[in-house]
N, CA, C, O and the ligand as a Tripos MOL2 file, in Angstrom:
@<TRIPOS>MOLECULE
protein
  264   262    62     0     0
PROTEIN
NO_CHARGES

@<TRIPOS>ATOM
      1 N          15.7890  -15.0910   28.1470 N.3       1 MET1
      2 CA         15.0450  -14.9350   26.9060 C.3       1 MET1
      3 C          14.3880  -13.5640   26.8800 C.2       1 MET1
      4 O          13.7980  -13.1360   27.8730 O.2       1 MET1
      5 N          14.4860  -12.8810   25.7600 N.am      2 SER2
      6 CA         13.8240  -11.5870   25.6700 C.3       2 SER2
      7 C          12.8410  -11.6070   24.5040 C.2       2 SER2
      8 O          13.0680  -12.2470   23.4770 O.2       2 SER2
      9 N          11.7560  -10.8890   24.6980 N.am      3 THR3
     10 CA         10.7250  -10.8060   23.6800 C.3       3 THR3
     11 C          10.5200   -9.3460   23.3390 C.2       3 THR3
     12 O          10.3430   -8.5080   24.2240 O.2       3 THR3
     13 N          10.5440   -9.0470   22.0480 N.am      4 GLU4
     14 CA         10.2800   -7.6670   21.6550 C.3       4 GLU4
     15 C           8.7820   -7.5090   21.4260 C.2       4 GLU4
     16 O           8.1650   -8.2420   20.6530 O.2       4 GLU4
     17 N           8.2220   -6.5300   22.1220 N.am      5 LEU5
     18 CA          6.8010   -6.2620   21.9740 C.3       5 LEU5
     19 C           6.5850   -5.1940   20.9180 C.2       5 LEU5
     20 O           7.3170   -4.2060   20.8570 O.2       5 LEU5
     21 N           5.5890   -5.4010   20.1020 N.am      6 THR6
     22 CA          5.2120   -4.4140   19.0920 C.3       6 THR6
     23 C           3.7390   -4.0910   19.2600 C.2       6 THR6
     24 O           2.8890   -4.9810   19.2600 O.2       6 THR6
     25 N           3.4500   -2.8120   19.4020 N.am      7 LEU7
     26 CA          2.0640   -2.3750   19.5440 C.3       7 LEU7
     27 C           1.6380   -1.6470   18.2720 C.2       7 LEU7
     28 O           2.1780   -0.5960   17.9270 O.2       7 LEU7
     29 N           0.6700   -2.2250   17.5930 N.am      8 TYR8
     30 CA          0.0630   -1.5800   16.4380 C.3       8 TYR8
     31 C          -1.1370   -0.8030   16.9590 C.2       8 TYR8
     32 O          -2.0270   -1.3770   17.5870 O.2       8 TYR8
     33 N          -1.1630    0.5020   16.7010 N.am      9 GLY9
     34 CA         -2.2480    1.3050   17.2580 C.3       9 GLY9
     35 C          -2.4560    2.5920   16.4960 C.2       9 GLY9
     36 O          -1.7860    2.8840   15.5060 O.2       9 GLY9
     37 N          -3.4010    3.3370   16.9910 N.am     10 TYR10
     38 CA         -3.7570    4.6260   16.3950 C.3      10 TYR10
     39 C          -3.8830    5.6110   17.5490 C.2      10 TYR10
     40 O          -4.4420    5.2860   18.5960 O.2      10 TYR10
     41 N          -3.3580    6.8140   17.3480 N.am     11 TRP11
     42 CA         -3.2630    7.7320   18.4840 C.3      11 TRP11
     43 C          -4.6290    8.0850   19.0870 C.2      11 TRP11
     44 O          -4.7120    8.3790   20.2800 O.2      11 TRP11
     45 N          -5.6930    8.0620   18.2870 N.am     12 ARG12
     46 CA         -7.0120    8.4190   18.8210 C.3      12 ARG12
     47 C          -7.7860    7.2160   19.3550 C.2      12 ARG12
     48 O          -8.9130    7.3680   19.8280 O.2      12 ARG12
     49 N          -7.2010    6.0360   19.2870 N.am     13 SER13
     50 CA         -7.8970    4.8270   19.7320 C.3      13 SER13
     51 C          -7.8070    4.6890   21.2480 C.2      13 SER13
     52 O          -6.7160    4.5590   21.8040 O.2      13 SER13
     53 N          -8.9670    4.7200   21.9170 N.am     14 SER14
     54 CA         -8.9590    4.5680   23.3800 C.3      14 SER14
     55 C          -8.5510    3.1460   23.7620 C.2      14 SER14
     56 O          -7.9710    2.9340   24.8270 O.2      14 SER14
     57 N          -8.8490    2.1720   22.9010 N.am     15 ALA15
     58 CA         -8.4510    0.7940   23.1840 C.3      15 ALA15
     59 C          -6.9260    0.6760   23.1570 C.2      15 ALA15
     60 O          -6.3330    0.0250   24.0170 O.2      15 ALA15
     61 N          -6.3010    1.3040   22.1730 N.am     16 ALA16
     62 CA         -4.8340    1.2830   22.0980 C.3      16 ALA16
     63 C          -4.2290    2.0670   23.2640 C.2      16 ALA16
     64 O          -3.1830    1.7010   23.7990 O.2      16 ALA16
     65 N          -4.9010    3.1430   23.6420 N.am     17 TYR17
     66 CA         -4.4140    3.9610   24.7620 C.3      17 TYR17
     67 C          -4.3680    3.1320   26.0430 C.2      17 TYR17
     68 O          -3.4320    3.2480   26.8350 O.2      17 TYR17
     69 N          -5.3820    2.3000   26.2370 N.am     18 ARG18
     70 CA         -5.4150    1.4660   27.4530 C.3      18 ARG18
     71 C          -4.2490    0.4830   27.4660 C.2      18 ARG18
     72 O          -3.6790    0.2090   28.5220 O.2      18 ARG18
     73 N          -3.8970   -0.0430   26.3100 N.am     19 VAL19
     74 CA         -2.7590   -0.9720   26.2530 C.3      19 VAL19
     75 C          -1.4560   -0.2200   26.5490 C.2      19 VAL19
     76 O          -0.5750   -0.7380   27.2350 O.2      19 VAL19
     77 N          -1.3430    1.0100   26.0230 N.am     20 ARG20
     78 CA         -0.1400    1.8020   26.3280 C.3      20 ARG20
     79 C          -0.0230    2.0500   27.8240 C.2      20 ARG20
     80 O           1.0740    2.0010   28.3810 O.2      20 ARG20
     81 N          -1.1460    2.3150   28.4750 N.am     21 ILE21
     82 CA         -1.1310    2.5240   29.9300 C.3      21 ILE21
     83 C          -0.6680    1.2480   30.6360 C.2      21 ILE21
     84 O           0.1760    1.3050   31.5300 O.2      21 ILE21
     85 N          -1.2140    0.1080   30.2410 N.am     22 ALA22
     86 CA         -0.8530   -1.1620   30.8810 C.3      22 ALA22
     87 C           0.6320   -1.4720   30.7000 C.2      22 ALA22
     88 O           1.3070   -1.8900   31.6400 O.2      22 ALA22
     89 N           1.1310   -1.2640   29.4820 N.am     23 LEU23
     90 CA          2.5550   -1.5270   29.2310 C.3      23 LEU23
     91 C           3.4230   -0.5990   30.0690 C.2      23 LEU23
     92 O           4.4680   -1.0000   30.5820 O.2      23 LEU23
     93 N           2.9830    0.6320   30.2000 N.am     24 SER24
     94 CA          3.7370    1.5940   30.9950 C.3      24 SER24
     95 C           3.7360    1.1990   32.4690 C.2      24 SER24
     96 O           4.7770    1.2410   33.1250 O.2      24 SER24
     97 N           2.5690    0.8150   32.9920 N.am     25 LEU25
     98 CA          2.4850    0.4010   34.3970 C.3      25 LEU25
     99 C           3.3610   -0.8150   34.6650 C.2      25 LEU25
    100 O           3.9370   -0.9460   35.7450 O.2      25 LEU25
    101 N           3.4620   -1.7060   33.6750 N.am     26 LYS26
    102 CA          4.2980   -2.9000   33.8180 C.3      26 LYS26
    103 C           5.7730   -2.6050   33.5650 C.2      26 LYS26
    104 O           6.6330   -3.4420   33.8400 O.2      26 LYS26
    105 N           6.0620   -1.4230   33.0450 N.am     27 GLY27
    106 CA          7.4440   -1.0710   32.7560 C.3      27 GLY27
    107 C           8.0110   -1.8300   31.5690 C.2      27 GLY27
    108 O           9.2210   -2.0480   31.4960 O.2      27 GLY27
    109 N           7.1570   -2.2340   30.6410 N.am     28 LEU28
    110 CA          7.6060   -3.0220   29.4970 C.3      28 LEU28
    111 C           7.9710   -2.1170   28.3190 C.2      28 LEU28
    112 O           7.2420   -1.1830   27.9870 O.2      28 LEU28
    113 N           9.0940   -2.4080   27.7070 N.am     29 ALA29
    114 CA          9.5130   -1.6740   26.5190 C.3      29 ALA29
    115 C           8.7850   -2.2480   25.3070 C.2      29 ALA29
    116 O           8.5170   -3.4470   25.2380 O.2      29 ALA29
    117 N           8.4760   -1.3890   24.3710 N.am     30 TYR30
    118 CA          7.7930   -1.8500   23.1630 C.3      30 TYR30
    119 C           8.0420   -0.8520   22.0570 C.2      30 TYR30
    120 O           8.3610    0.3110   22.3060 O.2      30 TYR30
    121 N           7.8900   -1.3260   20.8200 N.am     31 ARG31
    122 CA          7.9500   -0.3960   19.6970 C.3      31 ARG31
    123 C           6.5390   -0.2000   19.1730 C.2      31 ARG31
    124 O           5.6960   -1.0930   19.2650 O.2      31 ARG31
    125 N           6.2980    0.9670   18.6310 N.am     32 GLN32
    126 CA          4.9620    1.2790   18.1510 C.3      32 GLN32
    127 C           4.9360    1.3370   16.6300 C.2      32 GLN32
    128 O           5.8460    1.8770   16.0010 O.2      32 GLN32
    129 N           3.9000    0.7840   16.0600 N.am     33 VAL33
    130 CA          3.6650    0.8840   14.6230 C.3      33 VAL33
    131 C           2.3080    1.5540   14.4360 C.2      33 VAL33
    132 O           1.2880    1.0030   14.8490 O.2      33 VAL33
    133 N           2.2820    2.7400   13.8150 N.am     34 PRO34
    134 CA          1.0050    3.4180   13.6310 C.3      34 PRO34
    135 C           0.1600    2.7660   12.5450 C.2      34 PRO34
    136 O           0.6570    2.4180   11.4740 O.2      34 PRO34
    137 N          -1.1170    2.6080   12.8390 N.am     35 VAL35
    138 CA         -2.0920    2.1150   11.8590 C.3      35 VAL35
    139 C          -3.1670    3.1980   11.7790 C.2      35 VAL35
    140 O          -3.9750    3.3510   12.6950 O.2      35 VAL35
    141 N          -3.1680    3.9370   10.6910 N.am     36 HIS36
    142 CA         -4.0880    5.0720   10.5690 C.3      36 HIS36
    143 C          -5.4810    4.5490   10.2030 C.2      36 HIS36
    144 O          -5.6700    3.9410    9.1500 O.2      36 HIS36
    145 N          -6.4420    4.7930   11.0820 N.am     37 LEU37
    146 CA         -7.7760    4.2130   10.8900 C.3      37 LEU37
    147 C          -8.6160    4.9490    9.8520 C.2      37 LEU37
    148 O          -9.7060    4.4990    9.4990 O.2      37 LEU37
    149 N          -8.1060    6.0900    9.3610 N.am     38 VAL38
    150 CA         -8.8840    6.8910    8.4060 C.3      38 VAL38
    151 C          -8.1990    6.9630    7.0410 C.2      38 VAL38
    152 O          -8.8390    6.8420    5.9970 O.2      38 VAL38
    153 N          -6.8810    7.1630    7.0810 N.am     39 LYS39
    154 CA         -6.1240    7.3310    5.8390 C.3      39 LYS39
    155 C          -6.2380    6.1060    4.9380 C.2      39 LYS39
    156 O          -6.2900    4.9750    5.4220 O.2      39 LYS39
    157 N          -6.2770    6.3310    3.6520 N.am     40 ASP40
    158 CA         -6.3290    5.2540    2.6520 C.3      40 ASP40
    159 C          -7.5430    4.3410    2.8570 C.2      40 ASP40
    160 O          -7.4960    3.1560    2.5280 O.2      40 ASP40
    161 N          -8.6050    4.8860    3.3890 N.am     41 GLY41
    162 CA         -9.7880    4.0600    3.6410 C.3      41 GLY41
    163 C          -9.6500    3.1960    4.8880 C.2      41 GLY41
    164 O         -10.4700    2.3100    5.1300 O.2      41 GLY41
    165 N          -8.6220    3.4540    5.6700 N.am     42 GLY42
    166 CA         -8.4000    2.6790    6.8990 C.3      42 GLY42
    167 C          -7.2950    1.6630    6.6920 C.2      42 GLY42
    168 O          -7.4950    0.6300    6.0520 O.2      42 GLY42
    169 N          -6.1170    1.9670    7.2440 N.am     43 GLN43
    170 CA         -4.9850    1.0490    7.0540 C.3      43 GLN43
    171 C          -5.2000   -0.2880    7.7630 C.2      43 GLN43
    172 O          -4.5060   -1.2640    7.4790 O.2      43 GLN43
    173 N          -6.1750   -0.3300    8.6970 N.am     44 GLN44
    174 CA         -6.4710   -1.6090    9.3680 C.3      44 GLN44
    175 C          -7.0700   -2.6190    8.4030 C.2      44 GLN44
    176 O          -7.1260   -3.8120    8.7020 O.2      44 GLN44
    177 N          -7.5250   -2.1370    7.2260 N.am     45 ARG45
    178 CA         -8.1230   -3.0330    6.2300 C.3      45 ARG45
    179 C          -7.1170   -3.4790    5.1620 C.2      45 ARG45
    180 O          -7.4350   -4.3080    4.3100 O.2      45 ARG45
    181 N          -5.9090   -2.9240    5.2170 N.am     46 ALA46
    182 CA         -4.8870   -3.2780    4.2240 C.3      46 ALA46
    183 C          -4.4780   -4.7450    4.3940 C.2      46 ALA46
    184 O          -4.5070   -5.2910    5.4970 O.2      46 ALA46
    185 N          -4.1030   -5.3570    3.2900 N.am     47 ALA47
    186 CA         -3.8040   -6.8010    3.3060 C.3      47 ALA47
    187 C          -2.6980   -7.1560    4.2980 C.2      47 ALA47
    188 O          -2.7700   -8.1860    4.9690 O.2      47 ALA47
    189 N          -1.6630   -6.2970    4.3930 N.am     48 ASP48
    190 CA         -0.5520   -6.6590    5.2830 C.3      48 ASP48
    191 C          -0.9830   -6.6300    6.7540 C.2      48 ASP48
    192 O          -0.5300   -7.4500    7.5530 O.2      48 ASP48
    193 N          -1.8620   -5.6800    7.1080 N.am     49 TYR49
    194 CA         -2.3400   -5.6520    8.4950 C.3      49 TYR49
    195 C          -3.3630   -6.7580    8.7390 C.2      49 TYR49
    196 O          -3.3750   -7.3800    9.8010 O.2      49 TYR49
    197 N          -4.2190   -6.9970    7.7460 N.am     50 ARG50
    198 CA         -5.2270   -8.0510    7.8760 C.3      50 ARG50
    199 C          -4.5620   -9.4090    8.1000 C.2      50 ARG50
    200 O          -5.1190  -10.2730    8.7770 O.2      50 ARG50
    201 N          -3.3730   -9.5920    7.5310 N.am     51 ALA51
    202 CA         -2.6410  -10.8470    7.7290 C.3      51 ALA51
    203 C          -2.1920  -10.9890    9.1860 C.2      51 ALA51
    204 O          -2.1010  -12.0970    9.7140 O.2      51 ALA51
    205 N          -1.9170   -9.8560    9.8220 N.am     52 LEU52
    206 CA         -1.5010   -9.8800   11.2290 C.3      52 LEU52
    207 C          -2.7080  -10.0110   12.1510 C.2      52 LEU52
    208 O          -2.6680  -10.7420   13.1410 O.2      52 LEU52
    209 N          -3.7930   -9.2880   11.8140 N.am     53 ASN53
    210 CA         -4.9770   -9.2770   12.6620 C.3      53 ASN53
    211 C          -6.2370   -9.3370   11.7880 C.2      53 ASN53
    212 O          -6.7230   -8.3060   11.3230 O.2      53 ASN53
    213 N          -6.7550  -10.5320   11.5710 N.am     54 PRO54
    214 CA         -7.9410  -10.6870   10.7150 C.3      54 PRO54
    215 C          -9.1540   -9.9060   11.2280 C.2      54 PRO54
    216 O         -10.0880   -9.6620   10.4650 O.2      54 PRO54
    217 N          -9.1590   -9.5120   12.5000 N.am     55 GLN55
    218 CA        -10.2680   -8.7100   13.0270 C.3      55 GLN55
    219 C         -10.2440   -7.2860   12.4790 C.2      55 GLN55
    220 O         -11.2420   -6.5680   12.5510 O.2      55 GLN55
    221 N          -9.1110   -6.8880   11.9380 N.am     56 GLN56
    222 CA         -8.9560   -5.5450   11.3370 C.3      56 GLN56
    223 C          -9.2610   -4.4330   12.3350 C.2      56 GLN56
    224 O          -9.9070   -3.4380   12.0040 O.2      56 GLN56
    225 N          -8.7840   -4.6230   13.5610 N.am     57 LEU57
    226 CA         -8.9550   -3.6300   14.6140 C.3      57 LEU57
    227 C          -7.6100   -3.3400   15.2420 C.2      57 LEU57
    228 O          -6.6940   -4.1600   15.1770 O.2      57 LEU57
    229 N          -7.4930   -2.1810   15.8470 N.am     58 VAL58
    230 CA         -6.3670   -1.8990   16.7300 C.3      58 VAL58
    231 C          -6.9240   -1.8590   18.1580 C.2      58 VAL58
    232 O          -8.1070   -1.5660   18.3270 O.2      58 VAL58
    233 N          -6.1550   -2.1300   19.1490 N.am     59 PRO59
    234 CA         -4.7340   -2.4200   19.0780 C.3      59 PRO59
    235 C          -4.4440   -3.8870   18.7480 C.2      59 PRO59
    236 O          -5.3010   -4.7640   18.8580 O.2      59 PRO59
    237 N          -3.2150   -4.1010   18.3470 N.am     60 LEU60
    238 CA         -2.6540   -5.4350   18.1970 C.3      60 LEU60
    239 C          -1.3100   -5.4260   18.8970 C.2      60 LEU60
    240 O          -0.4550   -4.5890   18.6040 O.2      60 LEU60
    241 N          -1.1230   -6.3550   19.8210 N.am     61 LEU61
    242 CA          0.1520   -6.4430   20.5440 C.3      61 LEU61
    243 C           0.8340   -7.7300   20.1580 C.2      61 LEU61
    244 O           1.9270   -8.0200   20.6440 O.2      61 LEU61
    245 N1        -12.5800   -4.9090   22.0130 N.3      62 GSH62
    246 C1        -11.5190   -4.4010   21.1460 C.3      62 GSH62
    247 C2        -11.9350   -3.1020   20.5590 C.3      62 GSH62
    248 C3        -10.9810   -2.6550   19.4930 C.3      62 GSH62
    249 C4        -11.5830   -1.5410   18.6830 C.2      62 GSH62
    250 O1        -12.8040   -1.3430   18.6610 O.2      62 GSH62
    251 N2        -10.7190   -0.7810   18.0110 N.am     62 GSH62
    252 C5        -11.1800    0.2990   17.1770 C.3      62 GSH62
    253 C6        -10.4510    1.5970   17.5640 C.3      62 GSH62
    254 S1        -10.7510    2.0310   19.2700 S.3      62 GSH62
    255 C7        -10.8400   -0.0100   15.7270 C.2      62 GSH62
    256 O2         -9.8250   -0.6070   15.4400 O.2      62 GSH62
    257 N3        -11.6910    0.4340   14.7930 N.am     62 GSH62
    258 C8        -11.4300    0.2720   13.4030 C.3      62 GSH62
    259 C9        -12.6410   -0.0780   12.6060 C.2      62 GSH62
    260 O3        -13.7260   -0.2190   13.1990 O.co2    62 GSH62
    261 O4        -12.5090   -0.2370   11.3930 O.co2    62 GSH62
    262 C10       -10.2960   -4.2370   21.9690 C.2      62 GSH62
    263 O5        -10.4210   -3.8640   23.1420 O.co2    62 GSH62
    264 O6         -9.2040   -4.4780   21.4820 O.co2    62 GSH62
@<TRIPOS>BOND
     1     1     2 1
     2     2     3 1
     3     3     4 2
     4     3     5 am
     5     5     6 1
     6     6     7 1
     7     7     8 2
     8     7     9 am
     9     9    10 1
    10    10    11 1
    11    11    12 2
    12    11    13 am
    13    13    14 1
    14    14    15 1
    15    15    16 2
    16    15    17 am
    17    17    18 1
    18    18    19 1
    19    19    20 2
    20    19    21 am
    21    21    22 1
    22    22    23 1
    23    23    24 2
    24    23    25 am
    25    25    26 1
    26    26    27 1
    27    27    28 2
    28    27    29 am
    29    29    30 1
    30    30    31 1
    31    31    32 2
    32    31    33 am
    33    33    34 1
    34    34    35 1
    35    35    36 2
    36    35    37 am
    37    37    38 1
    38    38    39 1
    39    39    40 2
    40    39    41 am
    41    41    42 1
    42    42    43 1
    43    43    44 2
    44    43    45 am
    45    45    46 1
    46    46    47 1
    47    47    48 2
    48    47    49 am
    49    49    50 1
    50    50    51 1
    51    51    52 2
    52    51    53 am
    53    53    54 1
    54    54    55 1
    55    55    56 2
    56    55    57 am
    57    57    58 1
    58    58    59 1
    59    59    60 2
    60    59    61 am
    61    61    62 1
    62    62    63 1
    63    63    64 2
    64    63    65 am
    65    65    66 1
    66    66    67 1
    67    67    68 2
    68    67    69 am
    69    69    70 1
    70    70    71 1
    71    71    72 2
    72    71    73 am
    73    73    74 1
    74    74    75 1
    75    75    76 2
    76    75    77 am
    77    77    78 1
    78    78    79 1
    79    79    80 2
    80    79    81 am
    81    81    82 1
    82    82    83 1
    83    83    84 2
    84    83    85 am
    85    85    86 1
    86    86    87 1
    87    87    88 2
    88    87    89 am
    89    89    90 1
    90    90    91 1
    91    91    92 2
    92    91    93 am
    93    93    94 1
    94    94    95 1
    95    95    96 2
    96    95    97 am
    97    97    98 1
    98    98    99 1
    99    99   100 2
   100    99   101 am
   101   101   102 1
   102   102   103 1
   103   103   104 2
   104   103   105 am
   105   105   106 1
   106   106   107 1
   107   107   108 2
   108   107   109 am
   109   109   110 1
   110   110   111 1
   111   111   112 2
   112   111   113 am
   113   113   114 1
   114   114   115 1
   115   115   116 2
   116   115   117 am
   117   117   118 1
   118   118   119 1
   119   119   120 2
   120   119   121 am
   121   121   122 1
   122   122   123 1
   123   123   124 2
   124   123   125 am
   125   125   126 1
   126   126   127 1
   127   127   128 2
   128   127   129 am
   129   129   130 1
   130   130   131 1
   131   131   132 2
   132   131   133 am
   133   133   134 1
   134   134   135 1
   135   135   136 2
   136   135   137 am
   137   137   138 1
   138   138   139 1
   139   139   140 2
   140   139   141 am
   141   141   142 1
   142   142   143 1
   143   143   144 2
   144   143   145 am
   145   145   146 1
   146   146   147 1
   147   147   148 2
   148   147   149 am
   149   149   150 1
   150   150   151 1
   151   151   152 2
   152   151   153 am
   153   153   154 1
   154   154   155 1
   155   155   156 2
   156   155   157 am
   157   157   158 1
   158   158   159 1
   159   159   160 2
   160   159   161 am
   161   161   162 1
   162   162   163 1
   163   163   164 2
   164   163   165 am
   165   165   166 1
   166   166   167 1
   167   167   168 2
   168   167   169 am
   169   169   170 1
   170   170   171 1
   171   171   172 2
   172   171   173 am
   173   173   174 1
   174   174   175 1
   175   175   176 2
   176   175   177 am
   177   177   178 1
   178   178   179 1
   179   179   180 2
   180   179   181 am
   181   181   182 1
   182   182   183 1
   183   183   184 2
   184   183   185 am
   185   185   186 1
   186   186   187 1
   187   187   188 2
   188   187   189 am
   189   189   190 1
   190   190   191 1
   191   191   192 2
   192   191   193 am
   193   193   194 1
   194   194   195 1
   195   195   196 2
   196   195   197 am
   197   197   198 1
   198   198   199 1
   199   199   200 2
   200   199   201 am
   201   201   202 1
   202   202   203 1
   203   203   204 2
   204   203   205 am
   205   205   206 1
   206   206   207 1
   207   207   208 2
   208   207   209 am
   209   209   210 1
   210   210   211 1
   211   211   212 2
   212   211   213 am
   213   213   214 1
   214   214   215 1
   215   215   216 2
   216   215   217 am
   217   217   218 1
   218   218   219 1
   219   219   220 2
   220   219   221 am
   221   221   222 1
   222   222   223 1
   223   223   224 2
   224   223   225 am
   225   225   226 1
   226   226   227 1
   227   227   228 2
   228   227   229 am
   229   229   230 1
   230   230   231 1
   231   231   232 2
   232   231   233 am
   233   233   234 1
   234   234   235 1
   235   235   236 2
   236   235   237 am
   237   237   238 1
   238   238   239 1
   239   239   240 2
   240   239   241 am
   241   241   242 1
   242   242   243 1
   243   243   244 2
   244   245   246 1
   245   246   247 1
   246   246   262 1
   247   247   248 1
   248   248   249 1
   249   249   250 2
   250   249   251 1
   251   251   252 1
   252   252   253 1
   253   252   255 1
   254   253   254 1
   255   255   256 2
   256   255   257 1
   257   257   258 1
   258   258   259 1
   259   259   260 2
   260   259   261 1
   261   262   263 2
   262   262   264 1
@<TRIPOS>SUBSTRUCTURE
     1 MET1         2 RESIDUE 1 A MET
     2 SER2         6 RESIDUE 1 A SER
     3 THR3        10 RESIDUE 1 A THR
     4 GLU4        14 RESIDUE 1 A GLU
     5 LEU5        18 RESIDUE 1 A LEU
     6 THR6        22 RESIDUE 1 A THR
     7 LEU7        26 RESIDUE 1 A LEU
     8 TYR8        30 RESIDUE 1 A TYR
     9 GLY9        34 RESIDUE 1 A GLY
    10 TYR10       38 RESIDUE 1 A TYR
    11 TRP11       42 RESIDUE 1 A TRP
    12 ARG12       46 RESIDUE 1 A ARG
    13 SER13       50 RESIDUE 1 A SER
    14 SER14       54 RESIDUE 1 A SER
    15 ALA15       58 RESIDUE 1 A ALA
    16 ALA16       62 RESIDUE 1 A ALA
    17 TYR17       66 RESIDUE 1 A TYR
    18 ARG18       70 RESIDUE 1 A ARG
    19 VAL19       74 RESIDUE 1 A VAL
    20 ARG20       78 RESIDUE 1 A ARG
    21 ILE21       82 RESIDUE 1 A ILE
    22 ALA22       86 RESIDUE 1 A ALA
    23 LEU23       90 RESIDUE 1 A LEU
    24 SER24       94 RESIDUE 1 A SER
    25 LEU25       98 RESIDUE 1 A LEU
    26 LYS26      102 RESIDUE 1 A LYS
    27 GLY27      106 RESIDUE 1 A GLY
    28 LEU28      110 RESIDUE 1 A LEU
    29 ALA29      114 RESIDUE 1 A ALA
    30 TYR30      118 RESIDUE 1 A TYR
    31 ARG31      122 RESIDUE 1 A ARG
    32 GLN32      126 RESIDUE 1 A GLN
    33 VAL33      130 RESIDUE 1 A VAL
    34 PRO34      134 RESIDUE 1 A PRO
    35 VAL35      138 RESIDUE 1 A VAL
    36 HIS36      142 RESIDUE 1 A HIS
    37 LEU37      146 RESIDUE 1 A LEU
    38 VAL38      150 RESIDUE 1 A VAL
    39 LYS39      154 RESIDUE 1 A LYS
    40 ASP40      158 RESIDUE 1 A ASP
    41 GLY41      162 RESIDUE 1 A GLY
    42 GLY42      166 RESIDUE 1 A GLY
    43 GLN43      170 RESIDUE 1 A GLN
    44 GLN44      174 RESIDUE 1 A GLN
    45 ARG45      178 RESIDUE 1 A ARG
    46 ALA46      182 RESIDUE 1 A ALA
    47 ALA47      186 RESIDUE 1 A ALA
    48 ASP48      190 RESIDUE 1 A ASP
    49 TYR49      194 RESIDUE 1 A TYR
    50 ARG50      198 RESIDUE 1 A ARG
    51 ALA51      202 RESIDUE 1 A ALA
    52 LEU52      206 RESIDUE 1 A LEU
    53 ASN53      210 RESIDUE 1 A ASN
    54 PRO54      214 RESIDUE 1 A PRO
    55 GLN55      218 RESIDUE 1 A GLN
    56 GLN56      222 RESIDUE 1 A GLN
    57 LEU57      226 RESIDUE 1 A LEU
    58 VAL58      230 RESIDUE 1 A VAL
    59 PRO59      234 RESIDUE 1 A PRO
    60 LEU60      238 RESIDUE 1 A LEU
    61 LEU61      242 RESIDUE 1 A LEU
    62 GSH62      245 GROUP 0 **** ****
């Protein structure tokens, strides 16, 4: 069984950076989806992201 990991993050987010480090140390492949925390008033507040993560924070794995 294989699971595709998706990391929603922002390049300046230290919390997302820590998850990238952990995934790298584990050797896990993942795809990244950028969530811009400033653009458009913060894409973490957009309805489509809020549906994925009601906390409206990155990272989301
Ligand atoms: N305890 C959370 C912290 C997540 C967090 O604070 N993320 C910040 C970026 S580092 C964020 O999404 N901020 C967006 C906002 O406050 O609207 C975690 O470790 O995942």
